[in-house]
C-alpha positions in Angstrom: 0.7 24.7 -57.7 -2.4 23.0 -59.2 -1.5 20.6 -61.9 2.0 20.0 -60.7 3.0 16.5 -59.8 3.3 16.1 -56.0 6.7 14.9 -54.9 6.8 11.6 -53.1 7.3 12.0 -49.4 10.9 11.5 -48.1 11.8 8.3 -46.2 11.6 10.1 -42.8 8.1 11.4 -43.4 6.9 8.0 -44.8 8.3 6.2 -41.7 6.6 8.7 -39.3 3.3 8.6 -41.1 3.3 4.9 -42.2 -0.1 3.8 -43.3 0.0 0.2 -42.0 -2.4 -0.7 -39.3 -2.3 -4.2 -37.8 -5.5 -6.2 -38.0 -7.8 -6.2 -35.0 -8.6 -9.4 -33.0 -5.2 -10.1 -31.4 -5.6 -11.6 -28.0 -2.9 -12.9 -25.5 -2.6 -13.7 -21.8 -1.2 -10.2 -21.0 -2.8 -6.9 -22.0 -1.1 -4.7 -24.5 1.2 -1.9 -23.4 0.1 1.5 -24.6 2.7 4.3 -24.2 1.6 7.8 -24.9 1.9 11.4 -23.9 0.2 12.7 -27.0 -3.1 11.0 -28.0 -4.1 11.5 -31.7 -7.7 12.8 -32.5 -9.3 12.0 -35.8 -11.1 15.3 -36.1 -11.4 18.7 -34.4 -14.8 17.7 -33.3 -13.4 14.7 -31.5 -10.7 16.8 -29.9 -13.3 19.2 -28.5 -15.8 16.6 -27.4 -13.8 13.8 -25.8 -14.2 13.5 -22.0 -11.4 12.1 -19.9 -13.2 12.3 -16.5 -15.5 9.2 -17.1 -12.8 7.0 -18.8 -15.0 6.9 -21.9 -12.2 8.0 -24.2 -8.6 9.1 -24.4 -7.3 12.7 -24.5 -3.7 12.7 -23.0 -1.4 10.2 -21.5 -1.7 11.5 -18.0 -5.5 11.0 -18.2 -5.2 7.3 -19.0 -4.4 4.7 -21.6 -5.9 1.2 -22.3 -3.0 -0.2 -20.1 -3.6 2.0 -17.1 -7.4 1.8 -17.4 -7.1 -2.0 -17.3 -4.9 -1.9 -14.3 -7.3 0.4 -12.5 -10.2 -1.9 -13.1 -8.4 -5.0 -11.9 -7.3 -3.2 -8.7 -10.9 -2.3 -8.1 -11.8 -6.0 -8.3 -9.0 -6.8 -5.9 -10.1 -4.4 -3.2 -13.9 -4.2 -3.9 -13.9 -0.6 -5.1 -15.5 1.1 -8.1 -13.0 3.8 -9.0 -9.2 3.8 -9.0 -6.5 6.4 -9.5 -2.8 5.5 -9.9 0.1 7.4 -8.4 3.9 7.1 -8.8 4.3 5.5 -5.3 2.4 4.6 -2.2 3.5 7.8 -0.5 2.4 9.8 -3.5 -1.0 8.2 -3.2 -1.1 9.2 0.5 -0.1 12.8 -0.3 -2.6 12.9 -3.1 -5.5 12.1 -0.7 -4.3 14.6 1.8 -4.0 17.4 -0.8 -7.4 16.6 -2.3 -9.3 16.5 0.9 -7.7 18.9 3.3 -7.3 22.7 3.4 -6.2 25.5 5.7 -7.7 25.2 9.1 -8.6 21.5 8.8 -7.4 18.7 11.1 -6.2 15.3 10.0 -6.1 12.4 12.5 -3.3 9.8 12.1 -2.6 6.8 14.2 0.7 7.2 16.1 1.9 3.8 14.7 1.2 4.9 11.1 3.6 4.6 8.2 6.4 7.1 9.1 6.4 9.2 5.9 2.6 9.8 6.3 3.4 11.3 9.7 6.3 13.3 8.3 4.1 14.7 5.5 1.6 15.8 8.0 4.1 17.4 10.4 6.0 19.0 7.5 4.1 20.1 4.4 0.5 19.8 5.6 1.3 21.8 8.8 3.0 24.4 6.6 -0.3 24.7 4.6 -2.2 25.4 7.8 -3.5 21.8 8.3 -3.2 20.5 11.9 -2.0 16.9 12.4 -3.3 15.0 15.4 -2.0 11.6 16.4 -4.1 9.1 18.3 -3.6 5.7 20.0 -4.5 3.1 17.3 -5.6 0.5 19.9 -7.7 2.9 21.9 -11.0 3.7 20.1 -12.0 6.0 22.9 -8.8 8.0 22.3 -9.8 8.3 18.6 -13.3 9.5 19.5 -12.0 12.0 22.0 -9.6 13.6 19.5 -12.3 14.3 16.8 -13.2 18.0 16.7 -15.4 20.1 14.4 -12.3 20.8 12.4 -11.5 17.1 11.7 -11.9 16.4 8.0 -9.9 13.2 7.5 -9.0 10.2 9.6 -6.3 7.8 8.6 -6.5 4.2 9.6 -3.8 1.6 9.3 -4.2 -2.1 9.9 -1.9 -3.2 11.3 0.4 -0.5 12.4 3.7 0.1 10.8 6.7 -1.8 12.1 5.0 -2.8 15.5 2.0 -4.4 13.7 -0.7 -3.7 16.3 -4.1 -4.6 14.8 -6.8 -2.0 15.7 -10.6 -2.5 16.0 -11.0 -1.3 12.4 -14.8 -1.8 12.4 -15.3 0.4 15.5 -12.9 3.0 14.2 -15.0 3.3 11.1 -18.2 3.5 13.0 -16.9 6.3 15.1 -15.9 8.3 12.1 -19.1 7.6 10.2 -21.1 8.8 13.2 -19.3 12.2 12.8 -19.6 12.3 9.0 -15.8 12.3 8.6 -14.0 10.8 5.6 -12.0 7.7 6.4 -8.9 6.7 4.5 -7.1 3.4 5.1 -3.6 2.4 4.3 -4.4 -1.1 3.0 -1.0 -2.1 1.8 -0.7 -4.9 4.4 -4.1 -6.3 3.8 -3.6 -6.0 0.0 -7.4 -6.6 -0.6 -6.8 -10.2 0.4 -6.8 -10.3 4.3 -10.1 -8.4 4.5 -12.4 -6.3 2.3 -11.8 -2.6 3.1 -15.2 -1.4 1.7 -17.2 -4.3 3.2 -15.8 -4.8 6.8 -18.9 -6.8 7.7 -18.1 -9.3 5.0 -21.7 -9.8 4.1 -21.6 -8.1 0.7 -23.8 -5.2 1.9 -21.1 -2.5 2.0 -22.9 -1.2 5.1 -19.6 -0.6 6.9 -16.4 0.3 5.1 -13.8 2.9 4.6 -14.2 5.8 2.1 -10.8 5.6 0.6 -8.3 2.7 0.3 -4.7 3.6 -0.4 -2.4 0.8 -1.5 1.3 0.8 -2.1 1.4 -1.4 -5.2 5.1 -1.4 -4.8 4.6 -4.3 -2.3 2.4 -7.4 -3.1 0.7 -6.4 -6.3 4.1 -5.8 -7.9 5.8 -8.6 -6.0 9.2 -8.2 -7.6 10.8 -5.3 -5.6 11.3 -3.4 -8.9 8.2 -1.1 -9.2 7.2 2.0 -7.4 3.4 2.7 -7.6 0.4 3.5 -5.5 -3.4 3.4 -5.9 -6.3 5.4 -4.5 -9.6 3.4 -4.6 -13.1 4.6 -3.8 -16.8 3.6 -4.2 -18.3 7.1 -4.0 -18.5 8.9 -7.4 -18.5 12.3 -5.8 -15.5 11.6 -3.7 -13.7 10.0 -6.6 -14.2 13.0 -8.8 -12.8 15.3 -6.1 -9.8 13.1 -5.9 -9.5 12.8 -9.7 -9.5 16.6 -10.3 -6.7 17.0 -7.8 -4.9 14.0 -9.4 -5.1 15.9 -12.7 -3.9 19.2 -11.3 -0.9 17.5 -9.6 0.0 15.8 -12.9 0.3 12.4 -11.4 1.0 9.5 -13.7 2.7 6.1 -13.9 4.9 4.6 -16.6 3.3 2.2 -19.0 5.9 -0.5 -18.4 5.4 -0.2 -14.7 1.7 -0.7 -15.2 2.5 -3.7 -17.4 4.7 -5.2 -14.6 1.9 -4.9 -12.0 -0.6 -6.3 -14.5 1.6 -9.3 -15.1 2.0 -9.9 -11.3 -1.6 -9.5 -10.3 -2.8 -13.0 -11.3 -0.4 -14.6 -8.8 -0.9 -12.1 -5.9 -3.2 -14.4 -3.9 -0.8 -17.3 -4.2 2.2 -15.3 -3.3 0.4 -13.6 -0.4 -0.5 -17.0 1.1 3.1 -18.2 0.7 4.5 -15.1 2.4 1.9 -15.5 5.2 2.5 -19.2 5.9 6.3 -18.7 6.0 6.1 -15.6 8.2 3.9 -17.4 10.8 6.2 -20.4 10.9 9.2 -18.2 11.5 7.5 -15.9 14.0 6.4 -19.0 16.1 10.0 -20.2 16.0 11.4 -16.9 17.1 9.0 -16.9 20.1 11.0 -19.8 21.4 14.4 -18.2 21.3 15.8 -17.0 24.6 17.1 -13.7 23.3 13.6 -12.7 22.2 11.3 -10.8 24.6 8.3 -10.4 22.2 7.2 -11.3 18.7 4.7 -9.0 17.0 2.5 -10.7 14.4 -1.3 -10.1 14.3 -2.1 -13.8 13.8 -0.2 -14.8 16.9 -2.2 -15.0 20.2 -0.9 -12.4 22.6 0.2 -10.0 19.9 -1.4 -6.6 20.3 -4.8 -6.5 18.7 -4.8 -10.2 17.8 -8.5 -10.5 18.7 -9.3 -7.7 16.3 -7.3 -9.5 13.6 -9.1 -12.7 14.2 -12.5 -11.1 14.1 -11.8 -9.3 10.8 -9.4 -11.6 9.0 -9.8 -15.0 10.7 -12.3 -16.5 8.3 -10.1 -16.0 5.3 -8.2 -18.9 3.6 -10.5 -21.6 4.9 -10.5 -20.4 8.5 -6.7 -20.1 8.7 -7.0 -16.4 8.5 -4.9 -14.1 6.3 -1.9 -12.0 7.2 1.0 -10.5 5.3 4.6 -11.8 5.5 5.7 -9.4 8.1 6.7 -9.8 11.8 8.8 -7.9 14.2 10.9 -9.1 17.1 11.7 -7.2 20.3 15.1 -8.5 21.6 15.4 -8.6 25.4 16.3 -5.3 27.0 19.4 -6.8 28.5 21.0 -6.6 25.1 22.4 -3.3 23.8 22.0 -2.2 20.2 25.4 -3.4 19.1 24.7 -7.2 19.2 21.3 -6.6 17.6 23.0 -4.8 14.7 25.6 -7.6 14.5 22.7 -10.1 14.3 21.2 -8.2 11.3 24.6 -7.9 9.6 25.2 -11.7 10.1 22.1 -12.7 8.2 22.8 -14.1 4.8 19.4 -14.7 3.2 17.6 -11.9 5.0 19.0 -8.8 3.3 19.1 -5.3 4.8 16.6 -3.2 2.9 13.4 -1.2 3.2 10.0 -2.2 1.7 8.5 -5.7 1.5 6.4 -8.0 -0.6 9.1 -9.1 -3.0 10.8 -12.5 -3.4 13.9 -11.7 -1.2 13.5 -11.7 2.6 14.4 -8.4 4.2 15.4 -7.2 7.7 15.6 -3.7 9.3 16.5 -2.7 12.9 14.4 0.2 14.0 15.0 2.9 16.7 11.4 2.7 17.9 11.4 5.6 20.5 12.1 8.1 17.7 9.1 6.8 15.7 6.4 7.1 18.4 5.1 10.2 20.2 2.8 8.3 22.6 3.4 5.6 25.2 3.5 1.9 24.0 2.7 -0.1 27.2 1.8 -3.1 25.0 5.3 -3.4 23.8 8.1 -5.0 25.9 11.2 -3.0 26.4 14.1 -3.9 24.1 15.5 -3.5 20.6 13.1 -4.0 17.7 13.8 -5.6 14.4 11.3 -6.1 11.5 11.4 -9.0 9.1 9.8 -9.2 5.7 9.6 -12.9 4.6 10.2 -13.5 1.0 9.7 -16.7 -1.1 12.7 -18.7 0.1 12.0 -22.0 2.0 11.1 -21.8 5.6 13.9 -24.3 6.4 16.6 -22.1 4.8 15.3 -18.9 6.5 15.1 -20.6 9.9 18.7 -21.8 9.5 19.8 -18.3 8.6 18.1 -16.9 11.7 19.7 -19.6 13.9 23.2 -19.0 12.7 22.9 -15.2 13.1 21.5 -15.5 16.6 24.4 -17.8 17.6 27.0 -15.5 16.1 25.6 -12.2 17.5 24.6 -13.1 21.0 27.1 -15.9 22.0 29.4 -13.3 23.7 26.8 -10.6 24.4 
């Protein structure tokens, strides 16, 4: 009632609506972490006029916060893009691209050596939606060209291939697709924006030749700790970005603020860590080539590895001419060995731990049943049992000793 003394708010209300606002101007090495689902508007007019699509303001947590906007912009710098969207995992980023760009009656071309869950997605859910997956030989550009039809709407590239690490002629693959006006998406997790520039494959700063979409599993090198699941979708075309962004919104994709914080904290060291992983992996891959149990070592930077010439042409100038490559290599054990001693070898490793993923500080190992992963012939691979190694940040000497003791233990009576 007018004239009545207003009661003082209770303690709960005063704590919820506390008037203190900290002073502006605080600056520190790491960006602030902003957590929000609800975003507060000062007026009804602001609520009705704010626009989330161009990142000029804030409307809801899923549409971005200062923390996620900062991460997106830094990832664009890493890969040479102009727009970035974040997803809860690398696979979620792949699925997001497929759902945004494909519809009933379309075809999607995927290399036969692609990341397995990408193939599973295409054979399962995309096929169920009336989208036809077609698999092509990654090292055969003529095979890619021959499989393109009027229904082809999206071509996935991967450099190098998953597990077997064949490095394709990425530039020619992009030229083939560009000539047909087909959108090209690259799984750039291995390259990480450091081995080569996905949007500027000529490397001359002209952006004359590059992919349309770069998908990156930030779970790997950008995170670097083996403790975050996140993916990114990066573009340079505003129209394509908006098509992806609207689907991103409709799917309700978002990432946790603390996960974004973790990646932001790790990004400044990504180039140093990538180089350390690379140098250690090359040293160990070369050593494994000399072991009598080994029929073939697969690593793009090693002469004789499938697609090495393509790797050298695209990545060889990086790092002062040493070239750049991730910390992965695979070994094909000689066909005279059955699976049992290979599994014993993996179990006997002490520093290399059994586990999926890569890019973290701990070295990992996984034996793969390759025939179940490929639908097309692999004449470039020696017969035998394949094991993939992800090299962490331990010393090369310690890891070499671990490999040596496991080889001696597993194969001495095989």
